[in-house]
C-alpha positions in Angstrom: -22.3 39.2 2.3 -23.6 36.3 0.3 -21.5 33.2 0.6 -20.9 30.8 -2.3 -21.7 27.2 -2.0 -18.9 24.6 -2.0 -19.8 21.0 -2.7 -18.1 18.1 -1.0 -17.6 14.9 -3.0 -16.5 11.8 -1.1 -14.6 9.0 -3.0 -13.8 6.8 0.0 -15.7 3.9 -1.4 -14.1 4.1 -4.8 -10.7 5.8 -4.8 -10.2 5.0 -1.1 -10.8 1.3 -1.9 -7.5 1.3 -3.7 -5.7 1.8 -0.4 -3.2 -1.0 0.4 -4.9 -3.4 2.9 -8.4 -1.9 2.6 -11.1 -4.2 1.4 -14.7 -3.1 1.8 -17.6 -5.6 2.0 -21.0 -4.7 0.6 -22.2 -4.0 4.1 -19.2 -1.8 4.8 -19.9 0.3 1.8 -23.5 0.8 2.7 -22.6 1.7 6.3 -19.9 4.2 5.2 -22.3 5.8 2.7 -24.8 6.4 5.5 -22.1 7.8 7.8 -21.1 10.3 5.1 -24.7 11.2 4.4 -25.4 11.9 8.1 -22.4 14.2 8.2 -23.7 16.3 5.3 -21.6 15.2 2.3 -23.1 16.3 -1.0 -21.9 13.4 -3.2 -21.0 9.8 -2.3 -19.1 7.9 -5.0 -20.0 4.2 -4.4 -17.7 2.4 -6.8 -17.4 1.1 -10.3 -20.5 -0.9 -11.4 -19.7 -3.6 -14.0 -16.0 -3.8 -12.9 -16.6 -6.3 -10.0 -19.6 -8.2 -8.5 -19.5 -6.2 -5.2 -19.9 -2.8 -6.9 -22.5 -4.2 -9.4 -24.6 -5.4 -6.4 -24.2 -2.0 -4.7 -25.7 -0.2 -7.7 -28.5 -2.7 -8.2 -30.5 -0.6 -5.6 -28.9 2.6 -4.4 -28.8 3.4 -0.7 -31.5 5.7 0.6 -29.4 8.9 1.0 -30.0 12.6 1.0 -26.6 12.9 -0.8 -26.3 12.2 -4.5 -25.1 8.7 -5.1 -22.5 8.5 -7.9 -21.2 5.7 -10.1 -17.7 5.8 -11.6 -16.5 4.4 -14.9 -14.6 5.0 -18.1 -15.8 6.9 -21.1 -16.6 4.8 -24.1 -13.8 2.9 -25.8 -12.2 4.2 -29.0 -13.7 2.4 -32.0 -17.1 1.7 -30.4 -20.3 3.7 -30.4 -21.8 4.9 -27.2 -24.7 2.5 -27.7 -22.4 -0.5 -28.1 -20.0 -0.1 -25.2 -20.5 -2.6 -22.3 -18.8 -0.3 -19.7 -21.0 2.6 -20.6 -24.1 0.4 -20.6 -23.3 -0.7 -17.0 -23.1 2.9 -15.9 -26.4 3.8 -17.6 -28.1 0.8 -16.0 -26.7 1.6 -12.5 -29.2 2.8 -9.9 -27.5 6.2 -9.1 -28.0 9.9 -9.2 -24.8 10.9 -11.0 -22.3 9.2 -13.3 -18.6 10.1 -13.0 -16.5 9.4 -16.1 -12.7 9.3 -16.0 -10.8 10.4 -19.1 -7.2 11.2 -19.9 -6.4 14.9 -20.1 -2.6 14.5 -20.8 -1.8 13.9 -24.5 1.1 11.6 -23.5 -1.2 9.4 -21.5 -3.8 9.3 -24.3 -1.2 8.0 -26.8 0.9 5.7 -24.5 -1.6 4.4 -21.8 -4.8 4.6 -23.8 -3.4 3.8 -27.2 -5.8 6.2 -28.9 -5.7 9.4 -30.9 -6.3 12.8 -29.3 -9.5 13.2 -31.3 -10.8 9.8 -30.3 -10.3 10.6 -26.6 -12.3 13.8 -26.9 -15.0 12.0 -28.9 -15.3 9.5 -26.1 -15.7 12.3 -23.6 -18.4 14.1 -25.5 -20.5 11.0 -26.5 -20.3 9.5 -23.0 -21.4 12.7 -21.3 -24.2 13.2 -23.8 -25.5 9.6 -23.2 -25.8 10.3 -19.4 -27.4 13.7 -19.9 -29.9 12.1 -22.3 -31.0 9.8 -19.5 -31.7 12.8 -17.3 -28.8 12.1 -14.9 -26.0 14.3 -13.7 -22.8 13.8 -15.6 -19.2 14.6 -14.4 -15.8 14.2 -15.9 -12.7 13.4 -13.9 -9.9 14.9 -16.1 -7.2 12.4 -15.2 -3.6 13.7 -15.1 -5.0 17.2 -15.8 -2.2 19.2 -14.1 0.6 17.2 -15.7 -1.2 17.4 -18.9 -1.7 21.1 -18.7 2.0 21.6 -18.0 2.9 19.5 -21.1 0.2 20.7 -23.5 -2.3 23.2 -22.0 -4.2 23.5 -25.3 -5.2 19.8 -25.2 -5.8 19.5 -21.5 -8.1 22.5 -21.7 -9.8 21.1 -24.8 -10.8 18.0 -22.8 -12.3 20.1 -20.0 -14.2 22.4 -22.4 -15.5 19.4 -24.4 -17.1 17.9 -21.3 -18.6 21.3 -20.3 -20.1 21.9 -23.7 -21.5 18.4 -23.8 -23.5 19.1 -20.6 -21.3 17.9 -17.7 -22.4 19.4 -14.4 -18.8 19.1 -13.0 -15.4 19.0 -14.7 -13.0 17.8 -12.0 -9.3 18.6 -12.4 -7.2 15.7 -11.1 -3.7 15.8 -9.8 -3.5 12.1 -10.4 0.2 11.6 -9.8 0.1 13.9 -6.7 3.2 15.8 -7.7 1.8 19.3 -8.1 2.4 22.1 -5.6 -0.2 24.6 -4.3 1.2 27.5 -6.3 1.0 25.4 -9.5 -2.5 24.3 -8.7 -3.7 27.8 -8.0 -2.2 29.3 -11.1 -3.5 26.6 -13.5 -7.0 26.5 -12.0 -7.2 30.3 -12.4 -6.4 30.0 -16.1 -8.9 27.1 -16.6 -11.6 29.1 -14.9 -11.4 31.7 -17.6 -12.6 29.1 -20.1 -14.8 26.9 -17.9 -16.9 28.5 -15.1 -15.6 27.9 -11.6 -19.2 26.9 -10.6 -18.6 23.8 -12.8 -15.1 23.0 -11.7 -13.9 20.5 -9.1 -10.6 19.4 -7.7 -9.2 15.9 -7.0 -5.8 15.7 -5.4 -3.4 13.0 -4.2 -1.1 13.3 -1.3 2.3 12.2 -2.7 4.0 15.4 -1.6 1.9 15.9 1.5 0.0 18.8 -0.2 -3.4 17.2 -1.0 -5.3 19.4 1.5 -3.3 22.5 0.6 -3.7 21.9 -3.1 -7.5 21.5 -2.6 -7.7 24.8 -0.8 -5.5 26.5 -3.4 -7.9 25.3 -6.1 -10.9 26.7 -4.1 -9.1 30.1 -3.9 -8.6 30.0 -7.7 -12.3 29.2 -8.4 -13.3 25.5 -8.1 -16.5 24.9 -6.2 -16.4 21.1 -5.8 -13.8 19.3 -3.6 -13.2 15.6 -3.8 -11.5 13.6 -1.0 -11.8 10.7 1.3 -12.3 9.9 5.0 -9.0 10.1 6.9 -7.3 10.7 3.6 -7.1 7.0 2.5 -6.4 6.2 -1.1 -3.9 4.8 -3.5 -0.2 5.2 -2.7 0.0 8.1 -0.2 -3.7 8.7 -0.2 -6.2 11.4 -1.2 -7.1 14.8 0.1 -8.4 14.3 3.7 -12.0 15.5 4.0 -11.6 15.2 7.8 -9.0 18.0 7.7 -10.7 20.0 4.9 -14.2 20.2 6.4 -13.2 21.9 9.7 -10.9 24.2 7.8 -13.7 25.3 5.5 -16.1 25.8 8.4 -13.9 27.3 11.1 -11.2 29.3 9.3 -12.4 32.8 8.4 -10.7 32.9 5.0 -13.1 30.2 3.9 -16.0 30.3 6.4 -16.6 34.0 5.5 -16.7 33.3 1.8 -18.3 29.9 1.5 -20.9 27.6 2.9 -20.9 23.8 2.8 -23.4 21.0 3.5 -21.9 20.1 6.8 -23.3 22.2 9.7 -21.5 23.3 12.8 -23.6 20.9 14.8 -22.6 18.0 12.6 -19.0 19.1 12.8 -19.0 18.2 16.5 -19.3 14.6 15.6 -16.3 14.6 13.3 -13.8 13.0 15.7 -16.1 10.2 16.5 -16.8 9.6 12.8 -13.1 9.5 12.0 -12.5 7.0 14.7 -15.5 4.8 13.8 -14.2 4.7 10.3 -10.7 3.6 11.5 -12.4 0.9 13.6 -14.3 -0.4 10.5 -10.9 -0.6 8.8 -9.5 -2.5 11.8 -6.7 0.0 12.4 -5.7 2.3 15.2 -6.6 6.0 14.7 -3.7 8.3 13.9 -3.1 10.1 17.2 -1.4 13.0 15.4 -4.2 13.6 12.9 -5.1 17.3 12.6 -8.3 18.2 14.3 -9.4 14.7 15.4 -6.2 13.0 16.7 -5.9 12.4 20.4 -2.7 14.5 20.3 -4.3 17.3 18.2 -4.8 19.4 21.3 -2.3 17.8 23.6 0.3 19.9 25.6 3.4 18.3 27.0 5.8 21.0 28.1 5.2 22.5 31.5 5.4 26.1 30.3 2.8 25.4 27.6 0.5 23.7 30.0 0.7 26.7 32.3 -0.3 29.0 29.4 -3.1 26.8 28.3 -4.5 26.8 31.9 -4.6 30.6 31.7 -6.1 30.8 28.2 -6.4 27.9 25.8 -6.0 30.2 22.9 -2.3 30.4 23.7 -1.7 27.0 22.1 -5.0 26.0 20.4 -6.1 27.3 17.0 -9.7 26.2 17.5 -11.9 25.1 20.4 -11.4 21.3 20.5 -15.0 20.6 21.2 -16.0 22.1 17.9 -14.8 19.0 16.2 -15.7 16.6 19.0 -12.2 16.4 20.4 -10.9 17.4 23.8 -7.9 19.2 25.4 -5.2 16.9 26.8 -2.4 18.0 29.0 0.2 15.2 29.0 2.0 14.0 32.0 5.7 13.4 31.3 9.2 14.2 32.4 9.0 17.4 30.4 5.9 18.5 32.4 5.6 20.3 35.6 3.0 20.9 38.3 0.7 22.7 35.8 0.5 19.5 33.7 -0.3 17.4 36.7 -3.0 19.7 37.9 -4.6 20.1 34.4 -4.6 16.3 33.8 -6.1 15.6 37.2 -8.8 18.2 36.5 -9.5 16.6 33.2 -9.8 13.2 34.9 -12.2 14.6 37.4 -9.9 14.6 40.4 -10.2 17.7 42.5 -7.0 18.8 44.2 -5.6 22.0 45.7 -2.7 23.4 43.7 -0.8 23.8 47.0 -1.3 20.1 48.0 2.1 18.7 48.9 1.1 15.4 47.4 1.3 16.9 44.0 5.0 17.2 44.2 5.2 13.5 45.3 3.1 12.6 42.3 5.3 14.6 40.0 8.5 13.1 41.4 7.1 9.6 41.0 5.9 10.2 37.4 9.4 11.5 36.5 11.1 8.6 38.2 8.9 6.0 36.5 9.3 7.6 33.1 13.0 7.5 33.5 12.5 3.7 33.8 10.6 3.6 30.6 7.0 4.2 31.5 5.0 6.5 29.2 1.9 8.0 30.9 1.2 10.5 28.1 -0.1 7.5 26.2 -1.6 5.6 29.1 -4.3 7.7 30.8 -5.7 4.8 32.9 -2.3 4.0 34.4 -1.7 7.6 35.2 -5.1 7.9 36.9 -4.4 4.9 39.0 -1.0 6.2 40.0 -2.4 9.6 40.9 -5.2 8.1 43.0 -2.8 5.8 44.8 -0.5 8.7 45.7 -3.6 10.6 46.8 -4.8 7.6 48.8 -7.9 7.0 46.8 -7.8 3.5 45.2 -9.7 0.6 46.8 -7.6 -2.6 47.3 -9.4 -5.1 45.1 -7.1 -8.1 44.9 -3.5 -9.3 45.3 -1.6 -11.3 42.6 0.2 -14.1 44.5 1.9 -15.6 41.4 1.6 -16.2 37.7 3.3 -18.5 35.2 3.3 -18.9 31.5 4.4 -21.9 29.5 5.0 -22.0 25.8 5.3 -25.5 24.3 5.8 -26.7 20.7 4.4 -30.2 20.2 2.7 -32.5 17.7 -1.1 -32.3 17.6 -3.4 -35.3 16.9 -2.9 -34.9 13.1 0.9 -35.0 13.5 1.4 -31.3 12.8 3.7 -29.1 14.8 1.7 -26.6 16.9 2.7 -24.0 19.5 0.6 -23.9 22.6 0.6 -21.2 25.3 -0.7 -22.0 28.8 -1.0 -19.6 31.7 -1.8 -20.0 35.4 -2.7 -17.0 37.6 -3.2 -17.1 41.4 -5.0 -14.1 43.0 -6.3 -13.4 46.5 -9.6 -11.7 46.9 -10.7 -10.9 50.5 -8.2 -13.6 51.7 -9.5 -16.3 49.4 -7.0 -17.7 46.9 -8.3 -18.2 43.4 -6.3 -20.2 40.8 -7.2 -20.0 37.1 -5.6 -21.6 34.0 -6.1 -20.9 30.3 -4.7 -21.7 26.9 -4.4 -18.8 24.4 -3.2 -17.7 21.1 0.2 -16.7 22.4 1.5 -16.2 26.0 -0.1 -12.8 26.5 -3.5 -13.9 25.3 -3.2 -17.0 27.6 -2.2 -14.8 30.5 -5.1 -12.3 29.9 -7.7 -15.1 29.7 -6.4 -16.8 32.9 -6.2 -13.6 34.8 -9.7 -12.5 34.0 -11.2 -16.0 34.4 -12.0 -15.7 38.1 -11.8 -12.6 40.2 -14.4 -13.8 42.7 -16.9 -11.2 43.7 -15.5 -8.8 41.1 -15.9 -11.1 38.1 -19.2 -9.5 37.1 -17.6 -6.1 36.8 -15.1 -7.3 34.2 -17.4 -9.6 32.2 -17.5 -7.2 29.3 -13.9 -6.1 29.3 -12.1 -6.7 26.0 -8.5 -6.3 25.0 -8.5 -4.1 21.8 -4.9 -3.3 21.0 -1.4 -4.4 22.2 1.7 -2.5 21.4 5.3 -3.2 22.3 8.4 -0.9 22.2 11.9 -1.7 23.2 12.9 1.2 25.4 16.6 0.4 25.7 18.4 -1.7 23.2 21.0 -4.4 23.7 20.9 -7.7 25.5 19.5 -5.9 28.6 16.6 -4.3 26.7 13.8 -2.8 28.6 10.3 -3.5 27.1 7.4 -1.1 27.3 3.9 -2.6 26.7 0.8 -0.5 26.0 -2.5 -2.2 26.2 -5.8 -0.7 25.1 -9.0 -2.2 26.5 -12.7 -1.4 26.1 -16.1 -2.4 27.3 -19.7 -2.7 26.0 -20.4 0.9 26.6 -17.8 2.0 24.1 -15.3 3.2 26.8 -11.6 2.8 25.9 -8.6 3.1 28.1 -4.8 2.5 27.8 -2.4 1.1 30.4 1.3 0.7 30.5 3.8 -1.9 31.9 7.6 -1.8 31.8 10.1 -4.6 32.5 13.1 -6.4 31.1 10.7 -9.3 30.6 7.9 -8.7 28.0 5.5 -11.1 29.8 6.0 -9.2 33.1 5.5 -5.9 31.4 2.3 -7.2 29.7 1.0 -8.5 33.0 1.6 -5.1 34.7 -0.5 -3.4 32.0 -3.2 -6.1 32.3 -3.4 -5.6 36.1 -3.8 -1.9 35.7 -6.5 -2.4 33.0 -8.6 -4.6 35.2 -8.1 -2.4 38.2 -9.2 0.7 36.2 -12.3 -1.2 35.0 -13.2 -2.0 38.6 -12.6 1.5 39.7 -14.8 3.1 37.0 -17.5 0.5 37.5 -17.8 1.4 41.2 -16.7 -2.0 42.5 -16.5 -2.2 46.2 
């Protein structure tokens, strides 16, 4: 059976750049473009040349990509000729492989937002597409508000799409700009449009305002479109765009699509999807979504004991795909809801061999449940769980003792007469009977404590030289004046390893220090310190 080709169009660098809190630098855009190209994306939309200096610079010399590099902009303005429109001129001068125009496909939007006549709008579509085609470049039209427009006036919305097709556009992309359409609506409308415009020239662009962007994209594919637009990790304006990180494995691994279609991403490249998703989040300086489909750290996590037991017998009982196919891994969580099966599975994952009949397993399970009743959360703190397990099993070297620590926070005037808040910490540890005292100032009490603690560990200092605190999260476990605080700390090293530890106390500083001690101990353990 011959499979049809689906084309993947990424708009992370253009539509994704409208995400609240996201600001790409020129270097960021070039790096992301190469990451997408390496994955196997067909089109990378870089931005809007002429609209801002950054995008204009990006399109001065296009990145060296196998993917087609696309520029975005508006069709010519009403009342201007195609040869006398500065926006169109900027697109024609951009160093790119394809030009994507956006035009209203909803008569209401044309009259109210654009302030033009319906005929002027179609004239702008036709002349803009023709100008790009005349330059020997690929032209596309994003039919903005297409689905709302089709519901209100199907004749006009369809006329916009047909005008672009007849003018020579390679792709006519149907956009659910407001993100309010549902899969059944998308599928029905696309099927009607495909009667007039070949599906081989139709694309879909959806927004996630009803949490249906991925479902709507798949519905459009079923109805005939052959180009899918989306973004990495679903970033985008308001609630985001269709998430290509969810769409790609669905297209490759689910028989309903894999048996009918082929895409530019190979099965081998798919195995790097989880890493790509996390690298992109790091570039945005945000923590990855642990619950993200396919690539989240909880995507293949099992918490309940009966589920863990079933997964141990056959992973297919609770896994819809093999986690490694997307570069992820199975995770059996250790919690109060878990049983012996969870403990055994997690120990095996962490490389700790233990007999299922070992009586120490019950002691470990009892201790986990006791600590979680106090507020500890080992399901999100692998490193702390490993240390706890190995201590119960008698397998953690004794590296140091913390004799005492103190933190002082003082508000005072600096030399310029301004109020400043200064945090100072002192930590005293004992290594092989030798007492070591370190002090440090930091940006807040936890930072000061971290710097002081890791300042001098004697003979172990070289093992923690590259340790870096990456993330710090606090949760109040029990409310009220006697609140219990849970602190999760994520650390990493130069090799790219990351681990999370937990501390719990009525005192946030004490909870933080517990997590710091576990983090340093874990680093020493994995580094083979003796």
